N, C-alpha and C positions, 0 to 999 in steps of 0.2 A: 504494500500500500504506500502510495506517495504521501508526502507531507504537505502538499499544496492545497489551498482552498482559494478558488478564484470566484469573485463576485461580479454579477451583472444585474443592474437594476435600471429603472426609469426614474430614480429618486433625485438625480442631480447631486451636487455637493453644496447646496445652499443652506442646508441645515444639518442636524446631527444624526440623521437616519443611518447613513452609511457608516459613520463612526460607531454608532451603537451596534451595528452588525459586527464590526471589527472587534468591539469590546466583548461581545458575547462569545465570539470565536476564541479569543485569547483567554477568556475565563474558563472555557472548556479545556484548552491546552495552550500553554505559552510556547510550545515547541513548534506548532504548525506555522507555515508561512502563508500569510493572507495577501492576495494580490487582487487587482482589479482587471476585469475585462473591459467594461465601460459602465458608467452610470448616466450616460447621455442618450439612452434609448428614448425616443419620443414618448411622452406619456401615453400609456395604455396600448402601445404599439407591439402587440404580441408577434406579429409577422417579423418585424425587424429583430426582436429578441431571438426568435427562432433562427434567423439567418446568421446573426453574429456568433451564435454558438457553433454553427457549422464552420464559419470562417476561422474559428480559433481552436476548438477542442483538440483536434488531431495534432496540433503543434506543441502540446504540453506533454510531459512525461506520463506514461501509463500509470493509472491509479490516481491521477489528479481529480479532485472533487470540484465541480462547478455548482454554484448556487445562482439561479436565474430567477429574478423576481420582477416580473411585469404582470401585475395581478389585479386587474380591474374588478374581479369577482371575489376579492378577499372577504372572508366571513360568510360566503355563500356555501352552497352544497358542492361546489367544485372540489375535486380531490387534490391533495398534496401527494406528490409521487417522487420516487427516486428511480432513476434509470441507469442501467449499465450498458454502455455502448459496445459495439463489436470490437472496438479498439482498446477496450479496457479502461475507459474513463467513466466517471459518474456524474450525473446531473440531478440536482434536487430542485424542484420547480412546481408551480401549479400545473395541473393537468388541464391546460386551456389552449393547447396548440403549440406551445413553446418547443416541443420536441419534434415538430414536423420535419424540418430540414435535416436534422440528424437521422431521424427514422428513414427518410427517403434516400439519403445519400451515404452517410457513414454506416448506418445500421444500428439498431438497438437490440440487444440480446435479451434483456429482461427488465421488467418494471415492477416496482413494489409500492403499495399504498402506505403512506405514513399516517398514523393515528394522530390527528391534531390535538386530541384531548390528552392522551397519555404521553406522547413523545414530543415534549416541548420544554422550553426554558422554565425551570422551577419558579413558581409564584407568578406566572404570567397568565393564569387561567382566565382572568377576567378581561384580558385584552383580546380583541377580535379583529383589529385593523392593522396589525403589524406582524403578520406571519413571516415576513422577511427576516425579522430579528428573532421572533419567538419560536418559529418552527424550522425555517430553512437554514439560517446561519447556524443555529444551535445544532441541528442534526448534521449539517455539512461538516461542522468542526468535529463532531463526535466520529464521523466516518473518516475524515482526513487524519485524525489523530490515532485511529485504531481502537478507540474506546468501544466502538460498536462495529459489527460486520454489516456489509450490505444486506445479507440475508436476514439480519435481525431488525431491519428498519420497518418491516411490515409484510403483509401477505402479498403474494404474487397476483398481479392483475394481467389479463390477456392483452397482448399488443394490439389486438383488433379493437379493444375498448378505449384506448387512449384517444384523446381529442386530436384530430388532424385538420389543419387549415387546408383550404382548397388551393391547389397549385396549378400552374399551366403546364400541360404535357409537352414533351419534345417530340416532334414528328418531322418526317421528310415527305414532301408531296411535290412531285414533278420537279425534283432537284432544288426545291425551296426548303430550307431548314426553318422550322417554326418553333418558337419557344416563348419564354416570358422574361420580364425584367424583374429580377429578384430583389435587387438592392441598389443603392447608390454608393459610390465611393464618396462619402459625405463631404469631405473637405474640398474635393476637386470637381464634383458634379458629374463624374463619369457614370455610365450605366453598366451595371454588371448583370449579364443575362444568366439564365440557367442552362445555356447551351455549351456543352463541353467541346474542347478542341477536337477530340476524336470524332465527334459527330459531323462537324463541318468538313473534316477530311474525307468523309464518305461521299461528299458531292464534289470532291476535287478542289476544295478551296485551300489555297496556300498563300503564305506571305507574298506580297507584291501584286496579288490579284485585285481586281476591282470587284466590289460587292454592292449590290443594290440592297439598301437597308430600308425597310418599311416598318413603321411603328404604329400600332393601333391602341386607342383607348376604348375598351369594349369593342364595338364594331366600327368606330370612326377612325379613319386614317388621319394621323396628326403629323407624320413626318415621312418623307421619302427622298432619298438621295443616293447617288453613286459615290462610294467611299473606298479609299485604298485600305487594304488589309496589310498592316505593318507589324514589325517586331517591337518597335519602340516609338514613343511620341516624337522623338527628334527627327524621324524620317519624314515628317510633314511640316509645313510652315506653321508658324504661330497663327492661331485662329482658324485652322483647317480641321475638319472632322477626320476621324480615323476609326478603323476597326482593329482591335488588338486582342491579345491573350492576357487575361488578368492573372493575379498571383495564385488563384485557385485553378488555373488552367481552363477557365471558361472564357467565352467570348465577351469582350467589352466594347462599348461604343463611347467615344469621347471627342472633345475638341482640345487641341493642343493649347494649354494655358488659358482655358476658359471652361465654364460649367455647361456641359451639354444639357443637363436637366433643367437649368434655369433658362437658358436661351430658348429651348423648345418646350418648356413647361411639361416635362416628362416625369411621371411618378413610378411607383413600384407596386407589385402585388398581382393578384389574380386578374385584374382588369386591364393590365398592360401587357401587350403581346408584340412580338418582333419577328419579322421574316428576313432571312438572309439568302440572297441568290447570287451566285457567281455570274459576273458579266463577262461574256465571251467576246473578246475583241477580234474582229476579222481582219 
């Protein structure tokens, strides 16, 4: 078991909420190392929380425990769960869709339900609005420190029963690769699609090719242009669009030194779809 506990929330750092989670973790064990994934998930944005776990989990040592708290249903009947990924990492989170991207891409081996009444910070029984501190950070620290085993966190629940967010399928139709826009490279405004490099290779798309990029919001076409597929941003002029391979080996769309998402008002999630078609130059 690793000794890392990694926290993700939509709490921000403007008050003491995250610090309280740190404090609970170190009260359980002063030996564990507590780190942050991010606390800047947009409020209530379960989709982004799900994706940021996928972006990050596999790059931490096996046995690392992640606590992800984006929990608009706190205090309701939604379950608190602990998941073990196929890569040997652990995630403690509300069962509200946060596990979607890990389940679909990295793989989840087993999920257990945490008893929010019995397995919580001592003397917190009357608190019903801060499970991030009282349930998730507490049990995450217990797991990371070895005080409790994953199998002791609660009863097994079926993978089919966990909440899954709706995602955009990846398909190939008449040499057009179709997929979705999963997330933004927040600071720079690039679009990160769910389309792996290996999929576009199936239609013969290689660096230096021209690509027709078409983006839809629901059924409305909001962008279409012919763009160069490049290895790096430096291969196009400043202000020019490009198609590239991002750090997760998926296809990205960007503008060199500008925000594609802001310029064209592009969002993320199930309602945003993208088509990629190789342009054959005669």
